C-alpha positions as CSV (number, residue, x, y, z in Angstrom):
1,M,-9.5,10.7,18.7
2,L,-7.3,13.1,16.5
3,K,-5.2,13.8,19.4
4,A,-4.7,10.2,20.3
5,M,-3.5,9.4,16.7
6,I,-1.0,12.3,16.5
7,L,0.3,11.1,19.9
8,F,0.4,7.5,18.8
9,C,2.4,8.6,15.4
10,A,4.6,10.8,17.3
11,M,5.9,7.8,19.7
12,H,6.6,5.7,16.9
13,A,8.6,8.2,14.9
14,G,11.9,7.8,16.8
15,D,12.6,4.1,16.3
16,G,15.8,4.7,14.2
17,R,14.4,4.2,10.7
18,P,13.3,7.0,8.5
19,P,10.0,8.5,9.3
20,N,7.1,6.1,8.3
21,A,9.4,3.5,6.7
22,L,7.2,0.4,6.8
23,S,8.2,-3.2,6.3
24,L,6.6,-6.5,6.5
25,T,7.9,-7.2,10.0
26,D,6.4,-4.1,11.4
27,H,3.3,-4.2,13.7
28,L,0.1,-3.6,12.2
29,S,-0.3,-0.4,14.6
30,K,2.5,1.2,12.4
31,W,0.3,0.9,9.3
32,R,-2.1,3.6,10.6
33,C,0.8,6.2,10.7
34,A,2.7,5.1,7.4
35,S,2.5,7.2,4.4
36,E,0.5,6.1,1.2
37,G,3.7,5.6,-0.7
38,E,5.1,3.2,2.2
39,R,1.8,1.4,2.3
40,D,1.9,0.9,-1.6
41,K,5.5,-0.6,-1.3
42,V,4.4,-3.1,1.2
43,I,1.1,-3.9,-0.8
44,G,3.1,-4.7,-3.7
45,L,5.4,-7.1,-1.8
46,L,2.2,-8.7,-0.3
47,V,0.6,-9.1,-3.7
48,T,3.9,-11.0,-4.9
49,L,4.4,-13.0,-1.7
50,A,1.2,-13.8,-0.1
51,G,-0.9,-13.5,-3.1
52,R,1.3,-15.9,-5.3
53,G,-0.3,-14.8,-8.5
54,R,-3.9,-15.2,-7.4
55,E,-5.9,-12.7,-9.4
56,D,-8.3,-12.1,-6.4
57,L,-5.4,-11.5,-4.1
58,N,-4.5,-8.2,-5.7
59,Q,-3.6,-4.6,-4.4
60,Q,-7.2,-3.6,-3.4
61,F,-7.7,-7.0,-1.6
62,F,-4.5,-6.6,0.7
63,E,-5.1,-2.8,1.1
64,N,-8.6,-3.3,2.3
65,C,-7.9,-6.3,4.5
66,I,-4.7,-5.0,6.2
67,A,-6.3,-1.5,6.9
68,N,-9.2,-3.0,8.6
69,L,-6.9,-5.3,10.7
70,A,-4.6,-2.2,11.6
71,W,-7.6,-0.7,13.5
72,A,-8.5,-3.9,15.5
73,P,-7.2,-3.1,19.0
74,N,-6.3,-6.8,19.8
75,L,-4.2,-7.1,16.6
76,S,-2.1,-3.9,16.9
77,E,1.1,-5.9,17.9
78,R,0.9,-8.5,15.2
79,Q,3.1,-8.4,12.3
80,I,1.9,-7.1,8.8
81,R,3.3,-10.4,7.3
82,D,1.4,-12.4,9.8
83,A,-2.0,-10.3,9.0
84,A,-1.4,-10.7,5.3
85,N,-1.0,-14.4,5.5
86,G,-4.3,-14.5,7.5
87,C,-6.0,-12.4,5.0
88,A,-4.8,-14.8,2.0
89,Y,-5.9,-17.8,4.2
90,M,-9.2,-16.5,5.0
91,S,-9.7,-15.9,1.3
92,T,-9.6,-19.6,0.7
93,L,-12.2,-20.6,3.1
94,V,-15.8,-21.2,2.1
95,F,-18.4,-20.0,4.4
96,A,-21.8,-21.7,4.1
97,E,-24.9,-20.1,5.3
98,S,-27.1,-22.1,7.4
99,D,-30.9,-21.7,6.8
């Protein structure tokens, strides 16, 4: 697993931007290789843009949600901004338990 992650990150290092520079339009797969500082910058934007001032849509919420989605193999090619919008939308839904 570790070798696969190193190979994955090495393949994405040469795309013309500074190493590990992360933006809202990057694929979720790039989240896994980004530095903590780059992730924090993007999370700050997400809190402002997708969170729209809601207290429950804070840094911890987006950090957990995006990190979980970044490891889903069927979502790796989705953009970070789309995942964040999905996270914000899902937080508004009320799920009822059936007895």
